[in-house]
N, C-alpha and C positions, 0 to 999 in steps of 0.2 A: 571419310568421317567428317561430318559437318559440325563445327563447334559454334555455339551461339550463347549469348547471355541475355536473359530476359529479366527485367526488374519490375516487381509489383509494388506499387506504393499503397500501403495499407492505411495511411492516414493515422489519426489518433485512435488507439485501441485501448481497451481496459482489460482487466484480468478475465480469465475464462476462455471458453472455446471461441474461435474466430469464425462465427456463423452470422448469416444475415437474419432478418426478422422471421424467415420461414424455416430456419434451421439448416440451411444449405451452406457449405463451405464458401468463404469469401473468395479464396483463390481456387480456381478450377482450371485444369488442363486436360487435354485429351488423354485417354487411358493408354494409348499406344506410344506416347512420348516417353523417352528414356532420359534419365538425369544421372550424371555422374557425381553430382554434389549439389548442395543447396546452402546458401548463406543467409542468415537473418541478422540484420543490424537494426538497432533501435536506440532511442534516447529516453531515459527515465526522466519524467518531469511531473512533479518534483521528485528528487531522489531521497527525500526524507518523508516518511509517511507512517501513520499509526493505525493499528488494528487490534482490537481486543485488549487494550491496556498496555500494549507493547509498541514502542517507537523503533523504527528501523531506519538507519542511514546507510545508503549504499556507498561503497568506496569510490564509485565512479558513476556518472550518469550515462555512460556508453555501454551498450550490449552488442556483442558480436559473437554469433554462434555459427559454426560450420557443421553441416551434416554430411557425413561420408558413408558409402556403402559398408555394411557389416561383412558382406562377402560378395565376391564378383565385382564386375566393373561398373554396375549401375545400382541406383537406389531401388529398393523393393518396397512397394506399397504395404502398409501395416506391419512391416518388419523393421525397417530402418527408422529410428526415431531418436530423439535426444531431449534432455531436460534443459530448459533455459533457466539458469541460475544467476544470482547476483550476490556477490560477497559484500559484506559490510558488518556493521555492529548493531545489535539490538539491545534495548533496555526497557525494563518495566517502568511505565509512567504512572506515578501516583499523583492524582490531582491535588494541587495545593489548596488549602482552605481559603475561601474568599476573605478579603480584608473586611468585607461588610459584616461578617460574623464577629470579628474582633470588636468592631465599633458597636455592634448591637449588644454584645456582652458587657462592654464598659457602660453603655447607656443604661442597661437593666440594673447593673450594680449601683450605679449612681442614683437611679430612681428608688431602689430599695433602701439605700442609705438615707435619702431625703425623706421618704415616708416614715422610716424608723425614727429619725430625728424629730420630725413634725409630731409624730405620735407621742414621743417622750416629752416634748415641750408642752403638749396640750393636756397631759395627765396632771391631776392635782397631786401635790406632794403627799406622801403617806406618813 
């Protein structure tokens, strides 16, 4: 039995399937090769991100997932798989009102007061 380890550097990847521009898998190996395990390691950067009004902060920026055979001594294509998950905390993010609206409201109230005062000063006494 020959044991070897091969490392594939995937570079920076985003969410979704790991395919090239033609839809082919990025990592390809001959179909007759047998694997007794696979390990995926990655670093989340940034490890706080937002989507759909929710902000998620991972407990760690490191990911390490080991894939082992579900039965027998080697991995089976389309049978052995695992989910890559990250633990952390999420919270609903409510946008804060812009300070500009507060200033605008104050300016409009001031303008209304000034116009009312000017109007009342220009009216003849009854």
